[in-house]
Backbone as a chain_set.jsonl record, in Angstrom:
{"seq": "MANNKSSKKRIKINKRNRIQNNSYKSLIKSHEKNHLSLIKTSSEQASSVGEEKSDYTALLRASFSSVVSQIDKAVKKKIIHKNTAIRKKTNLFKKTFPTLN", "coords": {"N": [[-31.087, 10.745, -15.739], [-29.924, 13.522, -13.798], [-32.223, 15.705, -12.239], [-32.524, 17.917, -10.566], [-30.726, 20.683, -9.046], [-29.07, 20.02, -6.848], [-28.638, 17.264, -7.127], [-27.246, 17.181, -9.53], [-24.942, 18.471, -8.742], [-23.989, 16.639, -6.857], [-23.315, 14.534, -8.531], [-21.123, 15.608, -9.903], [-19.358, 15.948, -7.748], [-19.048, 13.306, -6.855], [-17.784, 12.194, -9.08], [-15.347, 13.59, -9.08], [-14.32, 12.747, -6.577], [-14.105, 9.984, -7.048], [-12.085, 9.874, -8.973], [-9.908, 10.906, -7.505], [-9.757, 8.979, -5.448], [-9.185, 6.641, -6.9], [-6.659, 7.285, -7.915], [-5.2, 7.417, -5.561], [-5.448, 4.8, -4.616], [-4.053, 3.519, -6.627], [-1.513, 4.53, -6.142], [-0.951, 3.289, -3.698], [-0.893, 0.614, -4.537], [1.34, 0.669, -6.239], [3.372, 1.261, -4.407], [3.237, -1.087, -2.882], [3.995, -2.996, -4.817], [6.627, -2.166, -5.347], [7.75, -2.633, -2.851], [7.445, -5.426, -2.598], [9.044, -6.271, -4.72], [11.47, -5.401, -3.775], [11.78, -7.071, -1.575], [12.047, -9.503, -2.892], [14.427, -9.13, -4.43], [16.272, -8.633, -2.393], [16.282, -11.027, -0.967], [17.205, -12.787, -2.93], [19.767, -11.763, -3.526], [21.025, -11.939, -1.047], [21.015, -14.687, -0.616], [22.492, -15.63, -2.782], [24.996, -14.414, -2.578], [25.639, -14.864, 0.016], [25.664, -13.14, 2.099], [25.046, -11.266, 5.123], [21.713, -10.692, 6.184], [21.22, -8.401, 7.455], [21.996, -6.066, 6.246], [20.018, -5.539, 4.426], [17.828, -5.379, 6.021], [17.258, -2.906, 7.264], [16.574, -1.379, 5.061], [14.339, -2.794, 4.142], [12.63, -2.457, 6.342], [12.196, 0.316, 6.272], [10.923, 0.593, 3.8], [8.67, -0.999, 4.259], [7.431, 0.439, 6.333], [6.755, 2.785, 4.979], [4.854, 1.869, 3.135], [2.866, 0.931, 4.87], [2.215, 3.306, 6.086], [1.069, 4.741, 3.94], [-1.177, 3.144, 3.516], [-2.52, 3.45, 5.945], [-3.119, 6.17, 5.846], [-4.93, 6.146, 3.752], [-7.037, 4.792, 4.921], [-7.734, 6.586, 6.879], [-8.688, 8.668, 5.325], [-10.897, 7.454, 4.399], [-10.806, 5.975, 2.038], [-10.179, 3.315, 1.6], [-11.485, 0.387, 3.209], [-11.247, -0.339, 6.73], [-10.816, -3.014, 7.454], [-9.851, -4.101, 5.103], [-7.458, -2.739, 4.946], [-6.153, -3.764, 7.192], [-5.885, -6.434, 6.413], [-4.208, -6.15, 4.156], [-1.889, -5.058, 5.348], [-1.189, -7.111, 7.129], [-0.621, -9.255, 5.395], [1.558, -8.163, 3.992], [3.351, -7.882, 6.113], [3.812, -10.548, 6.817], [5.117, -11.431, 4.52], [7.332, -9.788, 4.496], [8.721, -10.163, 6.945], [9.308, -13.11, 7.47], [10.356, -14.807, 9.428], [9.439, -13.94, 11.857], [6.855, -14.727, 12.187]], "CA": [[-30.249, 11.918, -15.556], [-30.304, 14.337, -12.646], [-33.21, 16.728, -12.563], [-32.397, 19.148, -9.794], [-29.391, 21.246, -8.926], [-28.258, 19.307, -5.859], [-28.228, 15.967, -7.657], [-26.201, 17.45, -10.523], [-23.73, 18.795, -7.984], [-23.499, 15.388, -6.268], [-22.684, 13.766, -9.61], [-19.799, 16.198, -10.124], [-18.525, 15.665, -6.572], [-18.728, 11.873, -6.872], [-16.804, 11.963, -10.14], [-14.075, 14.111, -8.581], [-13.837, 11.871, -5.515], [-13.729, 8.7, -7.635], [-10.781, 10.05, -9.613], [-8.911, 11.04, -6.441], [-9.626, 7.698, -4.759], [-8.493, 5.703, -7.786], [-5.239, 7.632, -7.986], [-4.575, 7.058, -4.283], [-5.355, 3.343, -4.597], [-2.968, 3.183, -7.538], [-0.274, 4.849, -5.431], [-0.736, 2.219, -2.719], [-0.511, -0.588, -5.278], [2.713, 0.809, -6.732], [4.245, 1.11, -3.237], [3.265, -2.511, -2.546], [4.801, -3.693, -5.827], [8.03, -1.822, -5.111], [8.178, -3.312, -1.624], [7.567, -6.855, -2.886], [10.231, -6.483, -5.562], [12.624, -5.219, -2.89], [11.891, -8.313, -0.801], [12.547, -10.544, -3.791], [15.834, -8.887, -4.77], [17.119, -8.755, -1.202], [16.433, -12.446, -0.635], [18.041, -13.401, -3.959], [21.155, -11.321, -3.375], [21.569, -12.459, 0.198], [21.243, -16.129, -0.739], [23.525, -15.912, -3.777], [26.29, -13.926, -2.115], [25.881, -15.418, 1.342], [25.856, -12.038, 3.044], [24.072, -11.096, 6.195], [20.502, -10.003, 5.77], [21.095, -7.173, 8.239], [22.154, -4.941, 5.333], [18.743, -5.286, 3.774], [16.764, -5.261, 7.008], [16.901, -1.497, 7.443], [15.897, -0.965, 3.83], [13.018, -3.417, 4.148], [11.811, -1.813, 7.377], [11.806, 1.644, 5.788], [9.946, 0.391, 2.738], [7.451, -1.508, 4.9], [6.775, 1.525, 7.071], [6.159, 3.734, 4.038], [3.64, 1.257, 2.595], [1.871, 0.93, 5.944], [1.804, 4.702, 6.261], [0.149, 5.06, 2.851], [-2.425, 2.413, 3.754], [-3.199, 4.092, 7.078], [-3.669, 7.442, 5.377], [-6.108, 5.844, 2.94], [-8.12, 4.456, 5.853], [-8.121, 7.829, 7.544], [-9.475, 9.433, 4.356], [-12.022, 6.586, 4.037], [-10.654, 5.509, 0.658], [-10.328, 1.873, 1.712], [-12.085, -0.039, 4.471], [-10.212, -0.648, 7.717], [-10.495, -4.439, 7.411], [-9.004, -4.279, 3.92], [-6.133, -2.242, 5.313], [-5.548, -4.722, 8.116], [-5.507, -7.603, 5.62], [-3.044, -5.791, 3.341], [-0.726, -4.897, 6.223], [-0.824, -8.421, 7.657], [0.03, -10.022, 4.332], [2.88, -7.582, 3.75], [4.21, -8.198, 7.248], [4.191, -11.949, 6.71], [6.079, -11.576, 3.438], [8.547, -9.035, 4.808], [9.423, -10.74, 8.082], [8.768, -14.473, 7.6], [10.854, -15.493, 10.608], [8.748, -13.453, 13.042], [5.488, -15.254, 12.238]], "C": [[-30.8, 12.743, -14.402], [-31.231, 15.47, -13.079], [-33.045, 18.016, -11.776], [-30.926, 19.498, -9.552], [-28.5, 20.452, -7.98], [-27.794, 17.949, -6.39], [-27.171, 16.119, -8.744], [-24.868, 17.743, -9.834], [-23.133, 17.528, -7.375], [-22.816, 14.515, -7.322], [-21.269, 14.279, -9.871], [-18.852, 15.863, -8.974], [-18.109, 14.2, -6.556], [-17.694, 11.535, -7.933], [-15.419, 12.419, -9.68], [-13.482, 13.19, -7.517], [-13.389, 10.517, -6.053], [-12.354, 8.78, -8.281], [-9.671, 10.141, -8.566], [-8.674, 9.709, -5.736], [-8.888, 6.683, -5.611], [-7.011, 6.014, -7.886], [-4.53, 7.254, -6.689], [-4.438, 5.542, -4.16], [-4.229, 2.867, -5.499], [-1.611, 3.45, -6.891], [0.057, 3.757, -4.416], [-0.261, 0.952, -3.421], [0.929, -0.499, -5.775], [3.713, 0.706, -5.581], [4.353, -0.36, -2.836], [4.14, -3.29, -3.528], [6.286, -3.422, -5.616], [8.572, -2.555, -3.888], [8.374, -4.806, -1.879], [8.763, -7.155, -3.779], [11.507, -6.304, -4.744], [12.846, -6.465, -2.046], [12.518, -9.407, -1.664], [14.031, -10.349, -4.099], [16.736, -9.05, -3.55], [17.314, -10.217, -0.822], [17.317, -13.157, -1.661], [19.505, -13.024, -3.777], [21.78, -11.884, -2.11], [21.863, -13.951, 0.091], [22.375, -16.43, -1.718], [24.912, -15.501, -3.289], [26.635, -14.516, -0.761], [26.107, -14.345, 2.385], [24.815, -12.084, 4.149], [22.858, -10.372, 5.657], [20.318, -8.693, 6.53], [21.258, -5.934, 7.361], [20.815, -4.54, 4.724], [17.609, -5.04, 4.768], [16.322, -3.823, 7.183], [16.139, -0.973, 6.226], [14.484, -1.536, 3.754], [12.09, -2.763, 5.173], [11.327, -0.442, 6.917], [10.742, 1.532, 4.704], [8.615, -0.082, 3.309], [6.709, -0.393, 5.621], [6.138, 2.546, 6.139], [4.874, 3.177, 3.432], [2.53, 1.284, 3.637], [1.351, 2.34, 6.182], [0.801, 5.116, 5.192], [-1.208, 4.378, 3.05], [-3.211, 3.063, 4.883], [-3.807, 5.433, 6.685], [-4.92, 7.224, 4.54], [-7.299, 5.481, 3.819], [-8.634, 5.716, 6.525], [-8.995, 8.693, 6.628], [-10.688, 8.667, 3.851], [-12.004, 6.198, 2.56], [-10.77, 3.994, 0.608], [-10.88, 1.546, 3.091], [-10.988, -0.473, 5.436], [-9.848, -2.127, 7.718], [-9.632, -4.784, 6.201], [-7.577, -3.848, 4.23], [-5.417, -3.214, 6.236], [-5.071, -5.953, 7.36], [-4.258, -7.32, 4.793], [-1.779, -5.707, 4.198], [-0.254, -6.234, 6.781], [-0.099, -9.251, 6.611], [1.415, -9.478, 4.02], [3.85, -7.915, 4.877], [4.702, -9.636, 7.171], [5.231, -12.167, 5.615], [7.401, -10.883, 3.749], [9.379, -9.708, 5.88], [8.922, -12.17, 8.317], [9.236, -15.184, 8.861], [10.118, -15.063, 11.881], [7.342, -14.012, 13.182], [5.381, -16.438, 13.15]], "O": [[-31.985, 12.67, -14.074], [-31.048, 16.096, -14.124], [-33.39, 19.092, -12.266], [-30.022, 18.707, -9.823], [-27.323, 20.231, -8.264], [-26.666, 17.535, -6.122], [-26.289, 15.27, -8.867], [-23.809, 17.315, -10.292], [-21.914, 17.355, -7.373], [-21.838, 13.831, -7.02], [-20.335, 13.495, -10.039], [-17.687, 15.534, -9.197], [-16.953, 13.883, -6.275], [-16.827, 10.689, -7.713], [-14.433, 11.708, -9.873], [-12.29, 12.886, -7.546], [-12.404, 9.957, -5.572], [-11.548, 7.858, -8.15], [-8.617, 9.526, -8.721], [-7.532, 9.346, -5.457], [-8.051, 5.939, -5.1], [-6.189, 5.099, -7.936], [-3.379, 6.818, -6.718], [-3.429, 5.05, -3.656], [-3.527, 1.911, -5.167], [-0.67, 2.677, -7.074], [1.211, 3.349, -4.292], [0.667, 0.292, -2.955], [1.659, -1.49, -5.736], [4.787, 0.129, -5.75], [5.437, -0.83, -2.489], [4.931, -4.142, -3.121], [7.106, -4.336, -5.696], [9.706, -3.035, -3.888], [9.359, -5.388, -1.425], [9.421, -8.182, -3.612], [12.508, -6.977, -4.991], [13.988, -6.868, -1.827], [13.402, -10.139, -1.218], [14.806, -11.303, -4.034], [17.852, -9.556, -3.671], [18.403, -10.604, -0.399], [18.097, -14.038, -1.297], [20.384, -13.881, -3.866], [22.95, -12.267, -2.114], [22.852, -14.429, 0.647], [23.136, -17.376, -1.514], [25.895, -16.186, -3.569], [27.812, -14.653, -0.428], [26.681, -14.612, 3.441], [23.847, -12.843, 4.099], [22.973, -9.529, 4.768], [19.365, -7.956, 6.275], [20.727, -4.871, 7.683], [20.527, -3.358, 4.534], [16.548, -4.546, 4.389], [15.123, -3.55, 7.244], [15.177, -0.216, 6.36], [13.547, -0.845, 3.352], [10.91, -2.543, 4.901], [10.173, -0.08, 7.149], [9.773, 2.291, 4.696], [7.555, 0.383, 2.89], [5.485, -0.298, 5.525], [5.097, 3.115, 6.465], [3.911, 3.917, 3.233], [1.387, 1.62, 3.325], [0.164, 2.53, 6.45], [-0.201, 5.764, 5.494], [-2.254, 4.969, 2.783], [-4.43, 3.211, 4.79], [-4.892, 5.785, 7.146], [-5.862, 8.014, 4.603], [-8.438, 5.823, 3.5], [-9.839, 5.882, 6.713], [-9.92, 9.362, 7.088], [-11.423, 9.15, 2.989], [-13.05, 6.106, 1.916], [-11.38, 3.443, -0.308], [-10.753, 2.338, 4.025], [-9.924, -0.922, 5.011], [-8.691, -2.471, 7.958], [-8.776, -5.665, 6.278], [-6.614, -4.503, 3.83], [-4.22, -3.46, 6.085], [-3.984, -6.465, 7.626], [-3.351, -8.149, 4.732], [-0.728, -6.223, 3.818], [0.95, -6.467, 6.895], [0.918, -9.878, 6.904], [2.349, -10.25, 3.805], [5.024, -8.194, 4.635], [5.873, -9.911, 7.43], [6.126, -12.998, 5.766], [8.462, -11.334, 3.318], [10.598, -9.816, 5.75], [8.184, -12.41, 9.273], [8.554, -16.099, 9.322], [10.178, -15.77, 12.887], [6.697, -13.791, 14.207], [4.298, -17.001, 13.306]]}, "num_chains": 1, "name": "protein.A"}
C-alpha cells in the first residue's frame, strides 16, 4: 500500500484515468461493431435486391469517417497506441471498401 501522500494521489489519478480510458475504448468498439453491421446489411440488401451500391456508399463513408475520427481522438489522448490505431483503421478500410484494395 502507498505510504506517502503523492503515491496515494497517483493511485487515485490512475484509477480515474483507467475508468475514462476503458469507457473510451468501449465507445470505439461499439462504433466499430455498428460500422461492421452496417457493412453486412448493406451488402446483403444490395445483393438480394440487385440495387446499386451507391445508395449505401454515402452511408458507409459517413460511418467509416466517424469510426476513424474516434480512433484518431483516442490516439491524440494517448488512450491507444498509434500503431494499434493504424491497424484498426487499415482493417476497417479493407472491409469497407474491398474493391479499392
